[in-house]
N, C-alpha and C positions, 0 to 999 in steps of 0.2 A: 587716233591718239596712241601714245606709247605707254606701256606699263613703266612706272618709275623704277629707277635702278635699285632702290632699296627693296622694293617688292620683288623685283627680278632676282636679286641675289638669293633670297630665301625660298623662292617658289619656282624657279626655272632651272633648267638643265641644258647645257650644250656641251657636246663632246664630239670629237672627230675620231672615227674608227676606220679600220681597214677591213674589208670583206674580200673573200676570194673572188676572182674573176667570175662573172656570172652571165647567165642567159637573162635577157631583159624580162622574160616571163617570170623569173624566180626572184627578182630583186625585192619585191614587196615582202615576200615570205622571209627571205634572208634578213632583211633589215628589221622586220617585226621581231624575229627571234633575238637579234642583237639588242634591240630596244628593250625587250623584256629583261635582258641580262644587265644592261648598262644603266638604264634610267633608275634613279634611286627612289622612285615613287611607284606605287602600283599603276599599271597602264590604264586601268579603268578610272583612275583619279586624275588623269592628265589629258591634255590635248597635246598631241605630239606629231611631229612630221620629220622628214629627212630631206637631205639634198645630196645627190651624188655629184661629186666634183667632176665637172665636165672638162677633161683635158685628154691629151694623147697618152694612152697607156700602152706599154709593151705587151705583146701576147702573153697571157697568163698572169700579168701583174695584178696585184691586189688593187681594188678600187677604194678610193677615199670617200667616206660618207659622213656628212654632218648630221648628228641627231639633235633635235631640239624639242623640249617639252616644257610645259607650264602647267601648274596645278589648276584644275578646274575651279577649286575653291577660291583661289586668288583672283581668277578672272571674274567670278561671280561677285566677289566683294568689291572689286574695282568698278565693275559695271553698275553696281547698285548705287554708287555715288552719283552717277550720271542720271539713271532712271528716276531717282528720288527728286531730281531737279527738272524732270520732264524732258531730258535730253536723250536723243538716241545716238548710238555709236554705230558707225558703218564698218569700221575696220579697227583692228587692234593689233599691235605688234610689240614684241619685247624691245625695249629701248635700244639695246646694242644691235639688234637685227635691223631695226629701222635706220640706224646710223650706217650700218654696213651697206644697206641698199642704196642710201643716198650717195655714199662714197663710190660704190661700184657703178651705179647707173647714171648719176647726175654729174659727179666730178670725173669719173672714168679715168683714173690715173694710168698713165702709160708705163710707169715704172713701179716697182714694189714700193709700197707706201705704209707708213705707220700713222694711225689716228689715235689720239689720246683724248678721251672724253672724261674730263674731271668735273664731277658733280659735287653738290654739297655733302652728300653722304656716301658716295660710291664713285669709283673710277674704273673705266674700261679701256683696255688696250686692244686695238684691232689692227691686224696686219693684213694687207691686201696685196696679192701678187697675181694679177690676171684673174683666172677663175678660182684660184686657191685663196683661202682666207683663214685666219686664226683669231679667236676671241679669248681674251683672258681678263678676268676681274682682278683689280689690284686693291690691296688692303688700305690704301690711303685716299683721302678725299679733301675737298676744299675746306670742310669744317676742321679736319685734322691740322691743316696749315694754320687756320685761324687760332686753334687751341695752342699750337706751338708758339705763335706770336704772343698770345695771352700770357703764357708761362714765361717767355723770355723777357718781355717788356712790362709784365705785371699790369696788363690792361684788361678792361671789361671786353666781353665778346664783341659788342657793336664797334668798339674802338679798334679792336684787332682786325675785324672784317674790313673796316674803312682803310686801315693801314695796308692790308693785303691788296685791296683793290687799287689803291692809289700808287703803290710802289711798283 
């Protein structure tokens, strides 16, 4: 299952950084240091990982690394909902990373592509170009569109939702 985007916005972190060209043996230490500087939560309060962008680099060129973190508290709260119902969770992913994996590995676009995931409370923009990718949250959502329709046409939310879907 994926963590919903509203939870992800408040409790997750993703950023792409550049680190000096490195010896493979030092990559974990270098990224751990950068994670401690970049992730806005204490490292002992998050589950975090990284992804080195695998592409051809020029000799001495800085490497691109994606840092990803989610607060442990958010994971625990999310999993509690399932365990209270007697359900077990085998895998968990941040929503936008699950979508990224689907695009990269199932769709496998051969050209640079843009994916826009518009949810009720949050929207993500994902750009994929071979091994490179960028993720950006956008401040507008499906509910924002419905609220704009409500205001423009003086409708109740259910009527604005219906109009949005039918138009």
